[in-house]
Every structure is written in structure tokens, then in C-alpha cells.
C-alpha angles and dihedrals in degrees: 000000000000112000095243091055093063112114108244122233134038118319117193126196144128137268095243144020100182110047115131098243090053092051091054095042097082094242093122120067114256092249093056093092102138132065090246093052093047094050091046091051092047091050090052089060104038135029095213140044135175118223107219098169091075089070089066100035128015112243126246124236090244091055093052090048089054091051089051094048097044096055131069125250111284096027112138132216123196107196125205113227119247110268095242092060096058097045100264125136109269130200107246091221090061092064119098107279097241092047091048089053092047090051090052097193128153091209117116091210131036137185129212090262090058097058101051130229097285096055091040090055091047091053091049091050095048094044093052093040091058090056093055095099091057093044095049091047092053090244100113110095103177141326106241111227103196109186123206126249091256092064095098125195116265142088095298092050092048091052091052093049091050092046091055093046092048091046089059095056135151080031115072122245131198125203130228121180125207096191113085091213091079090065099032111129093253093050103031098092092048093050094046092044092052093050092046092048090057097037093243116157113236118222111220116204136203107204144135113293129221097051128110089251095046119124122181117249102258115168110205137151111225095161139010087279122062125183131203122189123191116208097170128228105271114168086222097061091136092056119115089213105097094209090055096043093052098027098126133117117201115231126235090253093051093050092047090055092046091049089059092048093047091049087055091050090049089059088062101041131050093223132020123194113203116191127183109212097176087112104176116124105321096323093117094048093048093047093044093051093049094045090050090052091051091051092046089052088060112260108204117248115255118253 
């Protein structure tokens, strides 16, 4: 999406609208029984959503066309990049069938280094090509590039980040780190300066601390778009059970504090995307709705 097409202000949404625990929570009306009806209902309540499923399986063109057609003008999708493209382990069966056959590996899981530059380039092209309907409709906010904990700060890591961002163009990409070193006090200014120099939106996170993937919650505007993602503070962050890992409901006091901080961030960025990723039952939807109401009521800017 071209920078001047970004909707100004603070957009609040959630990181899913289809996960199983949400569908059984009672948040959707009883007559919202189809994917089209559920997305339409979601879009009537929030102006923004993050597509998380694309991390596990690249989307098809037809799917992106359906997302475009089932949402009103001005609705915004942030889309999480396919795992292979950001250096994560990727299930071989999630690759495009012809590329999987060309690769001819017996491995259940592959990394970018395993597939070679030609297949990697083909995956990039198909992934981005499928998002064209959203991009052309002005409904693609940013492609979320979430990098793994083993992407360590340094020149090599910076080159890889920039490569991924540039490969997404003309679509916009935002960057989330999962290695605390990028935002350690001794590295923070360098990281923020690099992102600002290249106009790359930084994705701030609120998440449990003390884990290998933990990054401190640093709100900063490195471009005209800023992004904040809320993972919650479950004491079972290391669990492989999604409902345990993200089973957290933010309190009134926490949301009031965050509303102040986000209002401050909004004074430094043209657009702020706020995404609740505590996707267990309807926790994310409840918290997103309340945070949006606090912001609409005019939370004072921090400082």
C-alpha cells in the first residue's frame, strides 16, 4: 500500500477472526455460520485485522479476493509473512505442490537454506502475488515480518531484514523481532535508527519476559506507520497449546495505561495499528473493543 494511502489515526483489531476457541466462545451471532458471514460481522466491529494463518500456509489469490470482497471500503488487513520467508522452520507439506515436488526432499520441515535461491524466489513471488487484490484495493496495511529468536542483531541480520522489506515492495512491510538483543539498551538506538533511516515500521510487542523470544515493550515510531501487538502475559508462554500460550485477559488498569501510551505513540506516527493477539476464546475481541473505546474517549498522550 502506498504510504499516503494509509488511513490516519489509531486502528484497533485482533490477530484472528477464525480460531476455534473464538468460534465456540459465543462472540459471533448464531446466524454467522459461514466464513463470509463471520468476516463481515468482524469487519462491522473493527477496522483492522491481522491474518495469522498465512504464516503457516501461503494464501491463494482466490482467498485474498474473498477477503477483499467481504469487507467494507477502508477495512485494513495486516498479513503475517509465510514462515519460510522470515527464516522459520516450515512444514514441507505447506509449500506449493509443484515446488514441493521439485524440491524432492523427505524432510518434514525445511528452512530457507534448504530450498535454494530459485525456489525461495518463486515462493516470494507467489506469496506477494496472492496479496495483490488487497494491495490494489487499498486494504493491505502491512506484511508482518516476524523474525525468529536466532536472528541476532548485527550487520548480517540488518542486511537480511532490509532484503525482506525490499522484496515486499511496493507492498509495505513491518518488522517484529523475537530476539531481545535488538532492543537491549546498548543496541536499541542502532536498531531504531536503522529502521527509521529506511522508513521501516517497527512492531512493538507486549509479551511475557524472561523467555528466549522475549522482547521488551518499546513503543517507537520509525515510520509514518507504527504497530503494537499484544500477546498477553500467560504463565504458560512456552506451551505448545495455543489456548494456554495466549490465555490472558488484560485488566481494566492495564488497558487504561496502554491507552495513554498508544495515544502518545499516535502523536509521533500518522497511523498506528493496534492488534490484540491474546487469542483465547473472545479475550482478544473483548480487550480490543475496550481499548478502542478508551482511545475514542480521548486518552491523554503520555509525557
